Residue, then its C-alpha position, 0 to 999 in steps of 0.5 A: m519515513r513512509d506515510t501510513i494508512g491504518g498504522y501500516p507504512y505504505e508506498a504507492k505508485k501508478t503503473g499504466g492504468k493501475v495503482i500499486v500499493k505496498f504495505f510494510h510491517k509496522g514497528e520500529n525494530v523489524k528484521h526486514p523493514d523493506a519486505a512488503k507484507m501485502t501488495l494490492e494492484l488496484t484498477p480504476a474500477d477497484i478505486k471507484k468501489l473503495a470511493k463509495l465506502 
């Protein structure tokens, strides 16, 4: 079971200086549950911007 943010399951990992976050389809009976819906590559500067919200 993946953790969720805003109701969407996600996986996060660090690669070099970036954090890669993959969001997946929500719902229980999706056809391809491991297909990423959206992927974000966040730099340290991006994370600082989000932390200010």
